[in-house]
C-alpha positions as a Markdown table, in Angstrom:
| # | Residue | x | y | z |
|---|---|---|---|---|
| 1 | Met | -22.4 | -63.2 | 45.3 |
| 2 | Ile | -25.6 | -61.7 | 46.4 |
| 3 | Ala | -24.3 | -61.4 | 49.9 |
| 4 | Gln | -21.3 | -59.5 | 48.7 |
| 5 | Val | -23.5 | -57.1 | 46.8 |
| 6 | Glu | -25.8 | -56.6 | 49.8 |
| 7 | Arg | -22.9 | -56.0 | 52.1 |
| 8 | Met | -21.5 | -53.3 | 49.6 |
| 9 | Val | -24.9 | -51.6 | 49.3 |
| 10 | Leu | -25.3 | -51.6 | 53.2 |
| 11 | Leu | -21.8 | -50.1 | 53.6 |
| 12 | Gln | -22.1 | -47.4 | 50.9 |
| 13 | Thr | -25.5 | -46.3 | 52.3 |
| 14 | Leu | -24.2 | -46.2 | 55.8 |
| 15 | Leu | -21.3 | -44.1 | 54.7 |
| 16 | Gln | -23.6 | -41.8 | 52.8 |
| 17 | Ala | -25.7 | -41.5 | 55.8 |
| 18 | Lys | -22.5 | -40.5 | 57.7 |
| 19 | Gly | -23.0 | -43.5 | 60.1 |
| 20 | Asn | -26.7 | -42.8 | 60.8 |
| 21 | Lys | -28.2 | -46.2 | 60.9 |
| 22 | Ala | -31.9 | -45.0 | 61.0 |
| 23 | Leu | -31.2 | -42.7 | 58.0 |
| 24 | Ala | -29.5 | -45.6 | 56.2 |
| 25 | Ala | -32.4 | -47.8 | 56.8 |
| 26 | Arg | -35.0 | -45.2 | 55.7 |
| 27 | Leu | -32.8 | -44.6 | 52.5 |
| 28 | Leu | -32.9 | -48.4 | 51.8 |
| 29 | Lys | -36.6 | -48.6 | 52.7 |
| 30 | Ile | -36.0 | -51.4 | 55.2 |
| 31 | Asp | -36.9 | -51.4 | 58.9 |
| 32 | Tyr | -34.2 | -50.3 | 61.4 |
| 33 | Lys | -34.1 | -53.7 | 63.1 |
| 34 | Thr | -33.5 | -55.3 | 59.8 |
| 35 | Met | -30.8 | -52.9 | 59.1 |
| 36 | His | -29.1 | -53.5 | 62.5 |
| 37 | Ser | -29.4 | -57.2 | 62.1 |
| 38 | Lys | -27.8 | -57.1 | 58.7 |
| 39 | Leu | -25.0 | -54.9 | 59.8 |
| 40 | Lys | -24.3 | -57.4 | 62.6 |
| 41 | Met | -24.5 | -60.3 | 60.1 |
| 42 | Tyr | -21.9 | -58.7 | 57.8 |
| 43 | Glu | -19.8 | -57.3 | 60.7 |
| 44 | Ile | -20.2 | -53.8 | 59.5 |
| 45 | Ser | -19.2 | -51.0 | 61.8 |
| 46 | Leu | -17.9 | -47.5 | 61.3 |
| 47 | Asn | -16.6 | -47.3 | 64.9 |
| 48 | Pro | -12.8 | -47.9 | 65.2 |
């Protein structure tokens, strides 16, 4: 349940940042490396 919410927040923030991972991390107030590892963990990618 918590993982689903976290994944949704990450995806929405990444979309809001137009794919800019560094900006999305700043918006969430987390480190870029944390953002990158969470995107990888949840298999989130905006690339086709």
